[in-house]
Each structure stands twice: as C-alpha cells, then as structure tokens.
KOLPAMI-135815 format. One line per field, with one value per residue (C-alpha): residue number from 1; residue in one letter; x, y, z. Coordinates in steps of 0.25 Angstrom, whole numbers. Each point is the difference from the previous one (the first is absolute). Layout:
BEGIN
num: c(NUM / ...)
residuo: c(A / ...)
x: c(X / ...)
y: c(Y / ...)
z: c(Z / ...)
END
This chain:
BEGIN
num: c(1 / 2 / 3 / 4 / 5 / 6 / 7 / 8 / 9 / 10 / 11 / 12 / 13 / 14 / 15 / 16 / 17 / 18 / 19 / 20 / 21 / 22 / 23 / 24 / 25 / 26 / 27 / 28 / 29 / 30 / 31 / 32 / 33 / 34 / 35 / 36 / 37 / 38 / 39 / 40 / 41 / 42 / 43 / 44 / 45 / 46 / 47 / 48 / 49 / 50 / 51 / 52 / 53 / 54 / 55 / 56 / 57 / 58 / 59 / 60 / 61 / 62 / 63 / 64 / 65 / 66 / 67 / 68 / 69 / 70 / 71 / 72 / 73 / 74 / 75 / 76 / 77 / 78 / 79 / 80 / 81 / 82 / 83 / 84 / 85 / 86 / 87 / 88 / 89 / 90 / 91 / 92 / 93 / 94 / 95 / 96 / 97 / 98 / 99 / 100 / 101 / 102 / 103 / 104 / 105 / 106 / 107 / 108 / 109 / 110 / 111 / 112 / 113 / 114 / 115 / 116 / 117 / 118 / 119 / 120 / 121 / 122)
residuo: c(M / I / R / F / L / Y / H / D / G / I / Q / K / E / I / A / V / L / E / R / R / F / R / T / I / R / D / G / L / V / V / F / E / R / L / C / E / K / Q / F / N / P / I / D / P / Q / Q / V / I / A / P / A / K / L / H / R / V / L / Q / T / E / V / L / V / L / W / K / I / E / L / V / L / P / N / S / G / L / R / P / N / Q / W / P / R / L / W / F / G / I / K / G / N / V / I / V / F / L / C / L / S / S / H / V / D / N / Y / N / E / E / K / M / N / R / L / A / Q / S / R / I / S / D / L / F)
x: c(320 / 12 / 1 / 7 / 7 / 7 / 12 / -2 / 12 / -6 / -13 / 8 / 7 / -14 / -5 / 12 / 0 / -15 / 2 / 7 / -7 / -14 / -3 / 10 / -11 / -7 / 13 / 1 / -14 / 2 / 14 / -7 / -10 / 12 / 7 / -12 / 2 / 15 / 3 / -12 / 5 / -10 / -1 / 10 / -1 / 10 / -6 / 12 / 11 / 13 / 8 / -8 / 1 / 14 / 3 / 9 / 2 / -5 / 1 / -6 / -11 / -3 / 2 / 3 / -4 / 1 / -9 / -3 / -14 / -9 / -7 / -12 / -3 / 12 / 7 / 13 / 8 / 3 / 14 / -6 / -9 / 3 / 7 / -7 / 7 / -9 / 2 / -8 / 0 / -11 / -13 / 4 / 6 / 5 / 3 / 13 / 5 / -2 / 9 / 1 / 11 / -5 / 6 / 12 / 0 / 12 / -4 / 10 / -6 / -14 / 3 / 6 / -12 / -9 / 8 / -1 / -15 / -3 / 8 / -10 / -12 / 5)
y: c(308 / 9 / 9 / 14 / 8 / 13 / 3 / 13 / 6 / -1 / 6 / 13 / -1 / -2 / 13 / 8 / -5 / 1 / 16 / -1 / -13 / 1 / -14 / -8 / -7 / -4 / -6 / -8 / -5 / -5 / -6 / -8 / -6 / -4 / -6 / -8 / -7 / 0 / -5 / -9 / -12 / -10 / 5 / 11 / 7 / 9 / 13 / 9 / 0 / -6 / 12 / 9 / -10 / 0 / -10 / 7 / -12 / -14 / -8 / -13 / 8 / 12 / 7 / 15 / 7 / 13 / 5 / 13 / 4 / 5 / 13 / 1 / 13 / 6 / 5 / -7 / -8 / -14 / 3 / 11 / -9 / -2 / -13 / -9 / -10 / -11 / -13 / -14 / -10 / -11 / 7 / 13 / 12 / 12 / 13 / 5 / 13 / 9 / 10 / 7 / 3 / 15 / 0 / -7 / -12 / -9 / -14 / -7 / 9 / -3 / -15 / 0 / 8 / -10 / -12 / 8 / 2 / -14 / -5 / 8 / -8 / -14)
z: c(435 / 0 / 12 / -2 / 11 / -1 / 9 / 8 / -8 / -13 / 5 / 2 / -14 / -7 / 7 / -5 / -14 / -1 / 1 / -14 / -6 / 4 / -6 / 8 / 9 / -13 / -5 / 13 / -1 / -15 / 5 / 11 / -10 / -9 / 12 / 3 / -13 / -2 / 14 / 3 / 8 / -7 / -14 / -4 / -13 / -6 / -2 / 3 / -11 / 5 / -4 / 10 / 12 / 6 / 11 / 11 / 10 / 2 / 12 / 4 / 7 / -8 / -13 / -2 / -13 / -7 / -10 / -8 / 5 / -11 / 3 / -8 / -7 / 7 / -13 / 4 / -10 / 5 / 4 / 9 / 8 / 15 / 4 / 10 / 9 / 5 / 7 / -1 / 10 / -2 / -3 / 6 / -8 / 7 / -7 / 6 / -6 / -12 / -7 / -13 / -10 / 1 / 14 / -5 / 10 / 2 / -3 / 9 / 12 / -4 / -1 / 14 / 5 / -5 / 6 / 13 / -1 / -4 / 13 / 8 / -5 / -3)
END
C-alpha cells in the first residue's frame, strides 16, 4: 500500500489554485489512484504516459518527478494544466509543490523548491 503525504507548502498552493481551478482536488484524487498503479512497489503497471512524467532528480534513496496534473472538467487545454512536483521513497509518495503556466512559473526555481521541500521530509 502506498502512503501519500502533502508538504505544508503545497497545501497553501492548492488553496490558492483552487480559487481559479475548482476541480484541482479532484485531479489530485485521480492522480493518487494512478500513482497506486504506476509506482506500486510489488506490481507496477504503466498507466501514465512517459511523455507526461518527467524525472527531475534521482538518487540512491529517492526519485523526484514532475507531471502535468489533469484537472477534470476545468476547460483547460493540456498545456495549461498545473505542474505537480512529487517525490517517491519506497512506498511513500510526497506531493511537494504545484504551479501553473498561467502564473508563468520558473521551472528551475520550482525544481529547486521541490528539492528543498523533499529534504524537509526525507
């Protein structure tokens, strides 16, 4: 069984984005279900297209990923979906940070933020 954690920082980012994208929590629930299959430590199954899943960092201990978070019934095009950074260590997946192209985020800055937040937890 995979355990999901949310960094305190992403909780605030979710609340801010939820004002504009009311289905963001639905998207996170769906993504958790996909992660349970994709990153299952015993029997992983590819359910997320490789083009949508980007490895940011890999160490002997953990892997840091970025994905386009699908927001159901949001009216957004795929290139407008928010980006979600998350880390995996064993059977724990931690959601680290979230940003949107609508906000014109800086990818390098977000990668550094995700690495900083993952070090808070692992």
